[in-house]
C-alpha positions in Angstrom: 114.6 97.8 142.1 115.7 100.9 144.0 113.6 101.8 147.1 113.2 104.9 149.3 112.8 104.4 153.1 111.9 100.8 152.6 109.3 101.4 149.9 109.9 100.0 146.4 109.9 102.5 143.6 106.9 100.9 141.9 104.8 101.3 145.1 105.8 105.0 145.3 104.7 105.5 141.7 101.3 104.0 142.4 100.9 106.1 145.5 101.8 109.2 143.5 99.3 108.2 140.8 96.5 107.9 143.4 97.4 111.3 145.0 97.2 112.9 141.6 93.6 111.7 141.0 94.3 108.3 139.5 96.1 109.4 136.3 96.0 106.7 133.6 98.9 104.5 132.8 98.6 105.4 129.1 97.4 108.5 127.3 95.2 108.7 124.3 97.5 108.8 121.3 96.9 109.5 117.6 98.7 108.4 114.5 100.9 111.0 112.9 98.5 111.4 110.0 95.8 112.6 112.3 96.8 116.0 113.5 96.4 119.7 113.5 96.3 121.4 110.1 95.1 118.3 108.4 92.4 118.1 105.6 89.7 115.5 106.1 87.8 114.2 103.1 84.6 116.1 102.6 81.1 114.5 102.2 82.3 111.2 103.6 82.2 109.4 107.0 85.9 109.8 107.9 87.8 107.7 110.4 89.6 109.1 113.4 91.5 106.4 115.3 94.3 105.9 117.8 95.3 104.1 121.0 94.4 104.3 124.7 94.1 102.0 127.7 92.1 98.9 127.2 88.4 99.7 127.5 89.0 103.4 128.0 86.0 105.6 127.0 86.8 107.9 124.1 84.8 111.0 123.1 85.5 112.8 119.9 84.1 116.3 119.4 84.1 118.3 116.2 83.2 121.9 116.3 83.7 125.1 114.2 83.1 125.9 110.6 79.5 126.3 109.5 78.3 122.9 110.9 76.8 121.8 114.2 78.9 120.2 116.9 79.5 116.6 116.2 80.1 114.2 119.1 81.1 110.6 118.6 81.8 108.1 121.4 83.4 104.7 121.6 85.4 102.5 123.9 88.9 101.2 123.3 89.3 97.5 122.6 91.2 95.1 124.8 94.4 95.9 122.8 93.8 99.6 123.3 92.9 100.4 119.7 89.8 102.6 119.0 88.1 104.3 116.0 85.2 106.5 115.4 83.8 108.0 112.1 83.0 111.7 111.9 79.8 112.5 110.1 80.1 113.9 106.5 80.7 117.6 106.2 81.0 119.9 103.2 84.3 121.6 102.2 85.3 124.3 104.6 86.6 125.0 108.1 88.5 125.6 110.2 87.4 123.1 112.7 88.6 122.0 116.1 88.6 118.3 117.0 88.9 117.3 120.6 89.6 113.7 121.6 88.9 113.0 125.3 89.9 109.9 127.2 91.8 109.9 130.5 93.6 112.8 128.8 92.6 115.3 126.1 94.1 115.9 122.7 93.1 119.0 120.7 93.5 119.3 117.0 93.3 122.9 115.6 92.8 124.4 112.1 91.3 121.2 110.6 89.7 121.6 107.1 87.4 119.5 105.0 88.1 119.2 101.3 89.7 116.8 98.8 92.4 114.3 100.0 94.7 112.4 97.7 97.6 110.0 98.3 100.6 110.7 96.0 102.7 107.5 95.6 105.2 105.8 93.4 108.9 106.0 92.8 111.3 108.8 92.1 109.2 110.7 89.5 106.5 111.1 92.1 109.0 111.9 94.9 110.7 114.4 92.6 110.5 117.8 94.4 109.2 121.2 93.4 112.7 122.6 93.9 114.1 120.4 91.1 111.4 121.0 88.6 110.9 123.6 85.8 110.7 127.2 86.9 111.4 126.2 90.5 112.3 129.6 91.9 109.0 131.2 90.7 106.9 128.1 91.7 108.3 128.2 95.2 107.9 131.9 95.6 104.2 131.7 94.5 103.3 128.6 96.5 101.2 130.5 99.0 98.1 128.3 99.4 97.1 128.1 103.0 94.2 125.8 102.2 96.5 123.2 100.5 97.9 121.0 103.3 100.9 118.7 102.9 101.9 115.5 104.7 105.1 113.5 103.9 105.2 109.9 105.1 108.8 109.0 106.2 110.8 106.6 104.2 110.5 103.2 105.9 110.5 99.5 105.2 109.0 96.9 107.4 108.4 93.2 107.4 105.0 93.5 109.0 102.3 96.3 108.5 103.2 99.3 110.7 100.6 101.2 112.7 102.2 104.6 112.5 104.7 106.8 110.6 106.5 110.1 111.3 105.4 113.4 109.9 103.0 116.3 110.3 100.5 118.3 108.3 101.8 121.6 107.0 100.1 124.4 105.2 101.5 125.0 101.7 103.8 128.0 101.5 107.3 128.9 100.1 108.9 127.3 103.2 107.1 124.0 103.1 106.8 123.3 99.4 110.4 123.0 98.0 110.9 119.4 99.0 107.4 118.2 98.4 106.3 116.0 95.4 106.1 118.3 92.4 103.6 116.1 90.6 101.4 115.9 93.7 101.6 119.6 94.3 100.8 120.7 90.7 97.9 118.2 90.7 96.6 119.5 94.0 97.0 123.1 93.0 95.0 122.5 89.8 92.1 121.0 91.9 92.3 123.7 94.4 92.0 126.4 91.8 89.3 124.7 89.8 87.1 123.6 92.7 87.8 126.3 95.3 88.1 123.8 98.2 90.8 122.8 100.5 93.1 120.0 99.3 95.1 117.6 101.4 98.1 115.8 99.8 99.8 112.8 101.4 103.2 112.0 99.8 104.3 108.4 100.2 106.9 107.7 97.5 110.4 106.2 97.3 112.7 106.4 94.3 113.8 103.3 92.4 111.2 101.0 93.9 109.1 98.3 92.2 105.3 97.8 92.5 105.6 94.5 94.4 107.1 96.5 97.3 104.0 98.6 97.5 101.6 95.6 97.5 100.7 93.8 100.7 101.6 90.2 101.4 98.0 89.1 101.0 97.6 91.2 97.9 100.3 89.1 96.3 99.6 85.7 97.8 95.8 85.8 97.2 96.2 86.7 93.5 95.3 84.2 90.9 98.7 85.1 89.3 100.7 84.3 92.4 102.2 80.9 91.3 103.0 82.0 87.8 104.2 85.6 88.3 104.8 86.5 91.9 106.1 83.3 93.6 109.5 83.6 91.8 110.0 87.1 93.3 108.9 85.9 96.8 111.2 82.9 96.6 114.2 85.0 95.6 113.6 87.3 98.6 113.0 84.4 101.0 116.4 83.1 100.0 118.0 86.5 100.5 116.5 86.8 103.9 117.5 83.3 104.9 121.1 83.7 103.7 121.7 87.2 105.0 123.4 86.3 108.3 125.9 84.0 106.5 126.3 86.5 103.7 127.2 89.3 106.2 129.7 87.0 108.0 131.4 86.2 104.7 131.4 89.8 103.7 133.0 90.9 107.0 135.4 87.9 107.2 136.5 87.5 103.6 135.3 90.2 101.2 136.3 93.3 103.2 139.8 91.9 104.1 140.4 91.0 100.4 139.4 94.6 99.5 141.6 96.1 102.1 144.6 94.1 100.8 143.8 95.2 97.3 143.7 98.9 98.4 147.1 98.6 100.1 148.6 96.9 97.0 147.2 99.6 94.7 148.6 102.4 96.9 152.0 100.7 96.9 151.9 100.6 93.1 150.6 104.2 92.8 147.3 103.0 91.3 143.8 104.0 92.0 142.3 101.8 94.8 139.2 99.7 94.0 135.9 100.9 95.4 134.5 99.4 98.6 132.4 96.3 97.8 128.7 96.6 98.4 127.4 94.7 101.4 124.9 91.9 100.8 121.3 92.9 100.1 119.6 93.6 103.3 116.2 92.1 104.3 115.2 95.8 104.9 115.8 96.7 101.2 112.9 98.8 99.7 112.7 96.3 96.8 111.6 93.5 99.1 107.9 92.6 98.3 105.4 94.3 100.6 108.1 96.2 102.5 106.9 99.6 101.4 103.2 98.7 101.8 104.1 97.7 105.3 106.2 100.7 106.1 104.6 103.6 104.1 101.0 102.7 103.1 99.7 100.7 106.1 100.4 103.6 108.6 98.0 105.9 106.7 95.2 103.4 106.3 92.2 104.0 106.9 92.6 107.8 106.5 89.7 109.0 104.5 90.7 109.9 100.9 89.2 110.8 97.6 91.7 108.7 95.7 95.4 108.1 94.8 97.7 109.3 92.1 100.6 107.1 91.0 103.9 107.6 89.1 105.9 104.4 88.9 106.9 101.7 86.5 110.5 102.4 85.6 111.7 99.8 88.1 109.3 97.2 86.7 110.0 97.8 83.0 112.2 94.7 82.6 109.3 92.6 83.8 106.5 94.4 81.9 104.4 91.3 81.2 104.4 90.6 84.9 103.3 94.2 85.5 100.1 93.5 83.4 98.8 91.7 86.5 100.9 93.2 89.3 99.8 96.8 88.8 96.1 95.9 88.7 96.5 93.6 91.7 98.2 96.4 93.6 95.3 98.8 92.9 92.8 96.1 94.0 94.9 95.5 97.2 94.9 99.2 98.2 91.2 99.4 97.6 90.5 96.3 99.7 92.7 97.5 102.5 91.2 101.0 102.6 87.6 99.7 102.6 86.3 102.7 100.7 85.3 100.7 97.6 86.8 101.4 94.2 88.2 104.9 95.0 89.7 106.8 92.0 93.2 105.7 91.0 95.0 107.8 88.4 98.5 107.0 87.1 101.2 108.5 84.8 102.2 106.5 81.8 106.0 106.3 81.4 107.5 109.4 79.8 109.7 109.2 76.6 113.3 108.4 77.6 116.5 107.2 76.1 117.7 107.7 72.5 115.4 107.7 69.5 115.4 104.4 67.6 116.5 104.7 64.0 114.4 101.6 63.1 111.3 100.0 64.6 112.3 97.7 67.5 111.0 95.8 70.5 111.8 97.2 73.9 110.8 97.0 77.5 109.5 100.5 78.0 106.6 100.4 75.4 105.6 97.0 76.9 105.5 98.6 80.3 103.3 101.4 79.0 101.0 98.7 77.5 100.9 97.0 80.8 100.0 100.2 82.6 97.1 100.8 80.2 95.6 97.4 81.0 94.8 98.7 84.5 92.3 101.0 82.8 90.0 97.9 82.7 89.5 98.5 86.4 86.7 100.9 87.4 87.5 104.5 88.3 91.0 104.5 86.8 92.6 107.1 84.6 95.9 107.8 82.9 98.0 110.9 82.3 100.3 110.5 79.3 103.8 111.8 79.5 105.0 110.4 76.1 105.7 113.9 74.8 107.1 115.7 77.8 110.1 113.4 78.7 113.8 114.0 78.2 116.0 111.6 76.2 118.9 111.8 78.6 117.1 112.1 82.0 114.8 109.6 83.5 113.4 112.5 85.6 111.9 115.0 83.2 111.5 118.4 84.8 108.1 119.4 83.4 106.0 118.1 86.3 103.5 121.0 85.9 102.0 119.4 82.8 102.0 115.9 84.4 100.1 117.2 87.4 97.6 119.1 85.1 96.9 116.0 83.0 96.3 114.0 86.2 93.9 116.6 87.5 91.9 116.6 84.2 90.9 113.0 85.1 89.6 114.1 88.5 87.9 117.2 87.2 86.1 115.2 84.5 85.4 111.9 86.1 84.7 112.9 89.7 83.6 116.5 89.6 81.7 116.5 86.3 83.5 119.4 84.7 83.2 119.6 80.9 86.9 119.1 80.2 88.7 116.8 77.8 90.8 114.5 80.1 92.2 111.9 77.6 94.0 111.9 74.3 93.1 109.7 71.4 93.0 106.0 72.0 93.0 103.3 69.3 90.1 100.9 69.2 89.9 99.2 65.7 91.9 98.5 62.5 90.6 97.6 59.1 92.9 96.6 56.2 91.9 97.4 52.7 94.4 96.2 50.1 97.8 97.6 51.2 96.4 100.3 53.6 95.7 99.8 57.3 92.8 102.1 58.5 93.0 103.0 62.2 90.0 104.3 64.2 90.3 106.2 67.4 88.2 107.3 70.3 89.3 110.9 70.2 88.8 111.7 73.8 86.1 114.4 73.1 88.1 116.6 70.7 88.9 116.0 67.0 92.2 114.4 66.0 95.0 116.6 64.8 98.6 116.4 63.8 101.3 118.4 65.5 103.7 119.2 62.7 103.7 118.8 58.9 103.6 115.0 58.6 102.1 112.3 60.8 104.9 110.3 62.4 105.4 107.4 64.8 103.7 104.5 62.9 105.3 101.2 62.0 103.8 98.5 59.9 104.4 94.8 59.4 103.2 91.8 57.4 103.1 88.1 58.4 106.9 88.1 58.7 106.6 90.4 61.7 109.3 92.6 60.3 108.2 96.2 61.1 109.2 99.2 59.0 108.4 102.8 59.4 105.2 103.7 57.7 103.6 106.5 55.8 100.6 107.9 57.7 97.9 110.4 57.0 94.9 111.7 58.9 91.8 111.2 56.7 88.3 112.1 57.7 88.8 111.5 61.4 90.8 108.2 61.0 94.4 107.4 60.3 95.6 105.6 57.2 98.9 103.8 57.3 100.9 102.0 54.6 104.4 101.2 53.2 105.5 100.0 49.8 107.6 97.5 51.7 104.5 95.8 53.2 102.0 95.0 50.5 99.9 92.9 52.8 99.9 94.6 56.2 98.7 92.6 59.3 99.9 94.8 62.2 100.5 98.4 63.1 102.3 100.0 66.0 102.3 103.6 67.2 104.9 105.2 69.4 106.2 101.8 70.2 109.7 102.6 71.5 111.3 104.0 74.6 111.5 107.5 73.1 109.2 107.7 70.1 108.9 110.5 67.6 105.1 110.6 67.5 102.7 113.5 66.9 99.1 112.4 66.9 97.0 114.5 69.3 93.5 115.7 69.8 92.6 119.4 69.6 92.7 119.6 73.4 96.4 119.2 73.1 96.6 115.7 74.6 98.7 113.1 72.9 97.5 109.7 71.5 98.3 106.7 73.6 101.0 104.3 72.3 99.5 101.0 71.0 100.0 98.0 68.9 97.4 96.0 67.0 99.4 92.7 67.3 99.8 90.5 70.4 103.1 88.9 69.3 105.4 88.0 72.3 107.5 90.8 73.6 111.0 91.0 75.0 109.8 90.8 78.6 107.4 87.9 78.3 109.6 85.4 80.2 110.9 87.8 82.8 110.1 87.0 86.4 
């Protein structure tokens, strides 16, 4: 260590510290998600947390708005972590929050309102600037009481304590790259409720649900051995073999590719593309990697709930998703410690080419698996079966997706008299050669968009489905085909891109369904 006039540098530093009044070795620090311009969840005890010296006294003061000054005190634990909970406050602001330890941190322009996590894969990450009517939407996005926070893209092999990012008021400069579904959802709530809205974007394109689920959420599940262990085992092997795979890649694969490039150039041919490196342990498909990197850092921030748009990356394992999706929701709720907070999700949109004949496919099975999560309390679904695009997995009409998600919140949480769901099948009765289908209509009468009811297929004991005739009769649907004199099963909108037109008078589409439980194409996929 360098010294000055015989004194070690460390001693000089200690002397300087004493002369300056005993400044602390570590300042009070806050996670990125706790900052100026944030929205805190109204009407709830909300956590404020951070780090300081071991056993440092912490005072948190909330003042402003229409409420009294709120002071909460605590002492940092031996590892320097601390947390207080701010008393419930109604929607409003702005407030100033001061955190005092051996230093002082001041947070300005804090609001109380509705806070939502917006998570999933690329259709949740899809930005406003790439959605329908983007130029006008951006120009009109002047909502200073809607606040935006984007969690950085990050994987981790252990739960992270913090992320990067900052809260920003919604305006034409901040909205273009923000989640379109999240923004249109939050804007609808803001307009209808007249309160501040905070939106936390935590989404990564092309990622599966197991990456968003914690290690304990997977390992403690009753379905671990049958459904999740094969995934974990595959990734354990990838991680264990990665050093050797990298050495082989660098020593053998790349030199062979370089020789092939030189040979192609000598022959005047197009050179081969560079080989992809071995899958990294930091890959965002690794189980729990995104929970650790992108969800853990925002827990236990007080939220009203979460909205979720994901499933495309799990479609080939749809039967597995029947358990995985519900386990992920339970996992988040357990980790947040807020009970069964609302969790609303988007059912996969119509995509790919229209099938000429009834067929089995992974996407309708994934939609079915998503619907099974509705058995959990405080869940809701927004259908996108009629607003997708055949040739684009990223449909641009995010406005309607956000609106349909918001209908769930407005009805189920805030008690507004709005229809939030389309028709849902609940019973079939067969009379002679006709299958009669009965629906919960969602609170508005059934209707057909178009001249003839479409999207139904029917089968007998041979399980050979054919397109069926269908008719809306006295509030139920009757389905038949001369090719199936003894029907036993009916399916509706059961394809990747169905032509289907049963709605209710609120304009919400009927949910795809099947009356049979015959094994699907993804039943053995792990």
